[in-house]
Structures are given as C-alpha cells and as structure tokens.
C-alpha positions, -999 to 999 in steps of 0.1 A, spaced: 0 0 0 30 23 0 23 32 -36 -11 45 -26 -1 65 4 33 76 -7 39 105 17 24 89 48 39 66 73 20 40 92 24 18 122 24 -20 116 -12 -21 130 -23 6 106 -7 -12 77 -26 -44 86 -59 -24 87 -52 -7 53 -43 -41 38 -75 -56 51 -97 -31 32 -80 -28 -2 -86 -56 -26 -63 -61 -55 -79 -68 -89 -65 -74 -124 -86 -66 -155 -78 -73 -191 -80 -48 -219 -117 -43 -230 -131 -52 -196 -160 -31 -183 -154 -23 -147 -187 -5 -142 -218 0 -164 -243 28 -164 -271 17 -141 -249 -3 -118 -248 4 -81 -215 21 -71 -201 13 -37 -163 14 -45 -135 34 -60 -103 22 -75 -67 31 -72 -48 24 -105 -15 7 -99 -10 1 -136 -29 2 -168 -52 27 -185 -89 32 -180 -116 57 -190 -150 67 -177 -176 78 -202 -212 88 -204 -237 80 -232 -264 105 -238 -300 96 -248 -290 95 -285 -261 72 -278 -233 98 -282 -203 90 -260 -186 116 -238 -153 106 -222 -152 122 -188 -119 109 -173 -89 89 -182 -71 71 -154 -36 57 -153 -9 48 -128 -14 65 -95 -48 78 -103 -82 70 -88 -113 62 -108 -150 56 -101 -184 72 -110 -181 98 -83 -215 112 -87 -230 78 -79 -204 70 -53 -210 101 -32 -248 103 -37 -254 66 -34 -273 65 -67 -270 43 -97 -241 48 -121 -244 72 -150 -209 64 -162 -193 33 -177 -157 25 -169 -137 7 -195 -102 -9 -192 -81 4 -222 -49 -13 -212 -46 -43 -189 -49 -29 -154 -40 -37 -118 -63 -20 -94 -69 -17 -57 -106 -15 -48 -120 0 -17 -156 1 -7 -173 33 6 -180 14 39 -143 4 42 -132 40 34 -154 53 63 -139 26 85 -104 37 76 -113 74 83 -124 64 118 -94 42 125 -66 63 108 -76 100 106 -46 109 84 -61 87 57 -92 110 58 -70 140 53 -52 122 25 -85 116 7 -98 151 13 -67 166 -3 -70 142 -33 -107 151 -36 -99 189 -35 -73 185 -62 -97 165 -83 -125 190 -79 -101 218 -89 -90 198 -120 -126 191 -131 -134 228 -127 -103 238 -148 -115 213 -174 -150 228 -175 -135 263 -179 -112 251 -207 -141 236 -225 -161 268 -222 -133 292 -231 -106 275 -252 -105 265 -289 -104 229 -298 -67 233 -307 -59 248 -273 -78 219 -256 -58 194 -276 -25 210 -269 -33 210 -231 -45 173 -234 -12 163 -249 7 181 -222 -14 165 -195 -17 130 -209 15 126 -230 23 93 -212 -9 75 -221 -19 90 -255 -5 59 -273 -30 36 -255 -60 58 -265 -80 55 -297 -87 87 -316 -124 86 -307 -115 84 -270 -95 116 -273 -120 134 -295 -149 126 -271 -128 138 -242 -121 171 -260 -157 174 -272 -149 173 -309 -153 149 -338 -125 125 -348 -123 145 -381 -117 177 -362 -90 159 -342 -73 148 -373 -74 183 -388 -59 198 -356 -31 172 -355 -23 179 -392 -23 217 -387 0 214 -356 24 191 -375 26 216 -403 37 244 -379 
C-alpha cells in the first residue's frame, strides 16, 4: 500500500488495517469495470494500466469524462457520493492492476486512521479543482488549445487511447482531431 499513500507513514497495525480493506484486482483490456445503471459502492486506485470513464447520452453519443492511469483514482463519483445508480461506464483500455476500496471500508479507515481521511480530502480537493479547470477550458478554449493541453497532461498515455476516446474527451469529432493534428504538425 506504500504506492497509494506515498507520503504517509503508518504503524504496523495501521498497515494491517489498510491491507484488510483494499482488494487487488487485475482486469484485461476491454473489460468493463462499471456499467451505467450499476450500483456504485467502491472506487479504484490504479497501480498500472489505463482506464476511462464515459457517459452515453440519450442519442447514444459517447462523452469521455476521465482517463485514469498509474497512481490515479477512478469511479463514478456522482453515484459513489450520492449513493445513486451509475451514470458512467468505466472501460479498461490497457490491462490494469487496481486496488478496490468500498465506501464502507473507506469510512472505517477514516475512523481508525484519521490521516487517511486528510489524504483523501486533499485528493478530492485537487480532483475538484482539476474538473473545474477542465470545464472552464471547454467553455473558453478553442479545440486546438484543448488538444495541446491534453497532450501536455496525458503525453504518457496517448498511445493507448483511440482517436475517438481523445475526441470525445475534447468534445470534438475525430475528423476535427485529425485536422488539428495535421495543422499542428505543419507548424
């Protein structure tokens, strides 16, 4: 669990408690971790691999909301925090090793090891700030600017993503993505 809680130190007893609530899972490329409509009672720490969460609208159009890779967390957070059914689907894009923790076990950890609650609060604050920045970028930046920022942020996983994953994350068509890439390569 040292990879999850890098900057924290724990007693032997705390390590035993942490190890008892995290469950290691391996998923192959193409696996669906969570489907829209499922109950959501867990979140996942990504030790290795690449995943994405996406939403399908009523017309079947797909919107990639998040990519997750090494040292990230992923879930349908709207459903996780509100105890409602999932609106997202989580797909494994590259074979993944994950550590799963249930909401109940997280609450147990908070009570037993308060610094873990602080750790998760800080992670949540950073994630919220990141999502807010992404919303503002989608509202105010051109598609080219969004793509340039995407490449800067996700340069280490771009090769495991299909063009339509990237395009749906950026809110553009695959044709627009191709045009943007061509224009940038000509500059």
